[in-house]
N, C-alpha and C positions, 0 to 999 in steps of 0.2 A: 568162817572169815571173819577176821576182823580189816578193819578200812575206818579213815579217819571220817569226823563229821564232812569235812570241809572238801574230800572225793562223793561221800553220799550225796550231798547239793549238787555237786556236779552234777551228777551221772542224773538225780532225778531232774533238775533241770532240762538237761538233753531229751530225758524222758517227753516232758511236758510239752517243748519246742517240736518234735518230733511229730507231733499229732496235727502241729497243722504244715509243715512239710519238711523240707531239708534244714537242717541245723549246718550253720559255719560256725565257726569262736565267735565273729561280733555278733550277731546273735548272744552267745551264753552272756560275752561282755555287757551289753545292755541289759539284759534279764538281771542278770548280780547285780548289777553297779557295778561291775569291777575293769580294771584297766586291762587293754588286749593285753599286753604282755604277760601278767600273772595272771589271764587265761591259757593264754599259750603254754607258759607252762606248766600248770597242772593238769594241762588236756595230752600234753608230752608226757607226761606221768604216765596216766591215765590208760595211754594206748602202751606205752611201757611192760606196763602190766597188765593187761589185756584186757582193759575191760571198755575201752571203746577201738574201733579202727577211725583213721579219718583216709580218706579218699583221694585220689588225685586231684582232683576238682575240690579240694576242701571239706565236702560237707564229713559231718560226725555222725556215727554210726554207731551205736549199742552191740557190742559183743553178747554174748549168751550169759557170763558172771556179769557185764555191766549192766545188762536188763534186768537180774534176778534184784540183784540190790535193789535201782532204782522203782523197780515193781513196789517193791515190800516199804520201802520209806515212803512213795508217794499215798502208799497204801496207808500206812499209817498216819500221813498229814491228812486225810481225806477223813476218814474213821476219827482221830481230835478233834479235826476242825468241828467236824456235826456234834459229838460228844459237846463239847465247849458251848453250841450253839444250842444244844437242847435243853443244857443247866442255866441258859437267858445271857448268856455273855454275848457280846455283839459281835458279827460276822469280821471285822477286822481284826480286832481282841483273837478272838479264836484263830484264828487262822495263822497269828503271828503268834500265838503262846504253843500253837499245836507245831508249828514250825521248828519252835524251842528243844519241844519236850520228842518230837519224832526219832532223835538220836541214842536219846539217852533209854528210854522207859526198857523196862521188864519186856520178854516173850509174855510173862506170865501176867501183868499189868494189861499188857495192850489186847490180851487174849478175853479179858474180861470185859472192859470198853468196849470191844466190837461185838459182842454178845448182848450187852445192853442199849450198843448203838442198833443193831439191825434189828432188836426185838419193837422198835416204833413205827 
């Protein structure tokens, strides 16, 4: 399953926001610091591809394949952030670097890093 980095970011953001309650386009726009029209276009595309559903009340929910991707990216983000912090990187920099790497890291490299992080 190949998906663009920007779509992964939207899905991950929806996952994180959904832990606080219903998610709306305006919530995503604020969180990602994107314009509302840009978010609307991206959400329309994600809905067409069956990654999300948008309810009559405009609440956004991850569908199965969207949730799978979101959870994968979120796990990468949290593990990579923890790894960088363990090796002495400041938390804010660790999180920013993890965000850059989480989309491109190979499964093999991620598995090795995850193994190190889980040992601690």
